[in-house]
Every structure is written in C-alpha cells, then in structure tokens.
N, C-alpha and C positions, 0 to 999 in steps of 0.2 A: 279843400275847397274853400273854407272860410278865409284862409290866408291869401289865396288868390283873389277872392272877392275884395278883401280889405286892401290889397295892393292895387286893385283896379286892373287886373290882368284877365283878359278873355280866356275861357277854358274850353278845351275839348275833352269830354269825359267818355271813357270807354268802360261802362259799368259791367261788373260780372258777378257781384255778390253783395249780400248784406244791405246796407243803406245806400249803396252807390247809385242805384236806380233812382231813389228819391232825390239824392243830391243832383243827379243829372237832370231830372225833370225841373228841379228848382232853378238850376242855372239857366236852362232853356227858357223857363217862364220869366225870369228876370232879364232876359236878353243879354246875359253876361257870357254867353258861349253856346255850345251845342253838344250833342252827344250822338253816339252811333250804337244801335242795337247790336248785341253779340253776333247774330246771324247775318248782319249786313256789313260787317267790317271787311275792308279790302284796302289795298294801297291807294286805289283810286278814290274810294269813299273817304278815307282819312285825309287825303290831299285836298279833295273838294271842300271838306268841312273846315280844314285849316285855312284855306283861301278865304272862306266866308268870315271866320272869326278874327282874321288879321286886318279886315277892312276897317277904315276909320270909324264908321258908325258903331262897330262892335267895341272898339277901344273907348269911344266916348261914353257908351252905355256902361261899360265896366267901371270907368272912372266915376260916373254918377253913382253907381252902387257903392263904390269905395267911400264916397263922402258920408254915407250913412254910418260908417264905422267910427267916425270921429277921430281917426288917426292914432288912437291909443291901442295898447294891447288888451287882450281879454281880461287880464289880471288888473290892469289899471281901470278898465271900465267897471269891473266888479267892485273894486275898492271904492270908486266914486259913487256907485249906487248904494253901497253900504253906508258911506258917509252921509249921503243925502237922506237915506231912510232914518239914520240915527238922528240927524238934525231935525227932521220933520217930527219924529217921535218925541224928541226932547221938547220941541216947541209945543207940540200938542199936549204933552204931559204938563208943561208949565201953564198952559192955558186952562187945562182941566183943574189944576190945583188952585188957580186963581178963582175959577168959577165956583168950586166947592167952598172956598174961603168966603166968597160973597154970599153964597147960599146959607152958610152957617151963621153969618152976621144977621141975616134977615130972618 
C-alpha cells in the first residue's frame, strides 16, 4: 500500500485479513482508491470499482498524496530524520553548554 501511495497509483484493495481492512479504509479516506468488502466481491463489482479509480480525478488525488512522501525511500527518509534530530540535539547541547558557562561566570 505505501509503495502505491508513494508512486501516486490509485488502488483497489480487496482486504481479507490482518491490517488489510485498516489499509483499505485509509486508502478510501485519502481518496487514493477504493475497496470492496469480502462478501460483496464479484466481477461486476470489481470492474465498477476499477472504472472509478482509473478516472482522472483519482489519479490526481493519488499524485497529490505521493507528493507528501517527498520522493525518497523510507530508508532515506529515516536517515534524514535521524540527521535532523542529531543536528538539533547537537545545537541544543551547544546552546545549553554556553548557557551553563554564562551561569557559572555570574
């Protein structure tokens, strides 16, 4: 699901176990696709759902969602966040050290 969202691809989800229902509801809520309940699946239902998600507005919404991913992989994103955290922590530690030095002088 995440890769399809990052790629800006509308999805049709046919959940049957575990976290798939949650993912299906999330995709629907984001307007990045649709889903069909297990008891409601048929060739006609799947064809109708696919017709809806290949419409231009579905593609536009899926592309809009994709921009939130920033274009990098999950690993790149995690590494960037760690670097930002470390930089902020180092800056904060430096500021605290300066503050303590000033307090000791006074």
